[in-house]
C-alpha positions as CSV (number, residue, x, y, z in Angstrom):
1,M,0.0,0.0,-0.1
2,I,1.2,3.5,-0.8
3,D,2.8,5.3,2.2
4,E,0.3,8.2,1.9
5,L,-2.7,5.9,2.2
6,D,-1.1,4.3,5.3
7,T,-0.7,7.8,6.8
8,A,-4.1,8.9,5.9
9,R,-5.6,5.7,7.5
10,N,-3.6,6.1,10.5
11,E,-4.7,9.6,11.0
12,I,-8.4,8.8,10.4
13,Q,-8.3,6.0,12.9
14,A,-6.8,8.4,15.4
15,A,-9.4,11.0,14.7
16,A,-12.0,8.4,15.1
17,A,-10.6,7.3,18.5
18,N,-11.1,11.0,19.6
19,S,-14.6,11.3,18.2
20,E,-18.1,9.8,18.7
21,G,-21.4,9.7,17.2
22,T,-21.9,10.8,13.4
23,V,-18.4,12.0,13.1
24,N,-17.0,8.6,14.2
25,E,-19.3,6.8,11.9
26,Q,-18.2,8.9,9.0
27,L,-14.7,8.5,9.9
28,S,-15.0,4.8,10.0
29,S,-16.6,4.8,6.5
30,L,-13.7,6.9,5.2
31,D,-11.2,4.5,6.7
32,E,-12.9,1.7,4.8
33,G,-12.9,3.7,1.6
34,I,-9.1,4.2,1.9
35,M,-8.5,0.5,2.9
36,E,-10.5,-0.5,-0.5
37,L,-8.5,2.2,-2.4
38,G,-5.2,0.5,-1.5
39,G,-6.4,-2.7,-3.0
40,G,-5.3,-4.8,-0.1
41,D,-1.7,-5.2,-1.2
42,K,0.3,-3.6,1.4
43,T,3.7,-4.0,-0.2
44,T,3.0,-2.6,-3.7
45,D,3.2,1.1,-4.6
46,A,0.1,0.7,-6.8
47,H,-1.4,3.4,-8.8
48,V,-4.7,4.4,-7.2
49,H,-7.7,6.2,-8.8
50,V,-7.1,9.9,-8.5
51,D,-10.8,10.7,-8.7
52,R,-11.6,8.5,-5.8
53,V,-8.6,10.1,-3.8
54,A,-10.1,13.5,-4.6
55,E,-13.6,12.4,-3.5
56,L,-12.1,11.2,-0.1
57,E,-10.3,14.5,0.3
58,E,-13.5,16.4,-0.3
59,K,-15.3,14.3,2.3
60,L,-12.5,14.9,4.9
61,D,-12.7,18.7,4.1
62,D,-16.4,18.7,4.8
63,L,-16.0,16.6,8.0
64,E,-13.2,18.9,9.2
65,S,-15.6,21.8,9.7
66,E,-17.7,19.6,12.1
67,T,-14.7,18.9,14.4
68,E,-12.2,20.6,16.6
69,G,-8.9,20.1,18.6
70,E,-7.1,16.8,18.2
71,T,-9.8,15.3,16.0
72,R,-9.5,18.1,13.6
73,R,-5.7,18.0,13.5
74,H,-5.8,14.3,12.5
75,I,-8.4,15.0,9.8
76,E,-6.1,17.8,8.4
77,N,-3.1,15.4,8.4
78,A,-5.2,12.7,6.6
79,T,-6.3,15.3,4.0
80,A,-2.7,16.4,3.5
81,A,-1.6,12.8,2.9
82,L,-4.3,12.2,0.4
83,R,-3.7,15.5,-1.4
84,S,0.1,14.6,-1.5
85,L,-0.8,11.3,-3.1
86,R,-3.1,12.7,-5.7
87,E,-0.5,15.4,-6.7
88,R,2.2,12.9,-7.0
89,Q,0.2,10.6,-9.2
90,D,-1.0,13.6,-11.3
91,A,2.7,14.4,-11.9
92,E,3.5,10.8,-12.7
93,D,0.6,10.8,-15.2
94,D,1.8,14.1,-16.8
95,V,5.3,12.4,-17.4
96,S,3.8,9.1,-18.9
């Protein structure tokens, strides 16, 4: 799995540990989405679907406005990791 996906999942899981209710449920759903995005192969730096990464970023951005403190910081970090992944893959696509 790509390092950025691991980072995003770890941050989302940490945010979920600090949240409850609807926010926790949404974070759990996003965690599952990132796990699926990685395709299950944790050793391969596989190319992921950039559109799906952007969708997850958008959902995290929306969720960030509903949180504060430690939870928000973890969501910001997860969003940054996904953005980094998307930008790197966009650059790789431009070279190809």
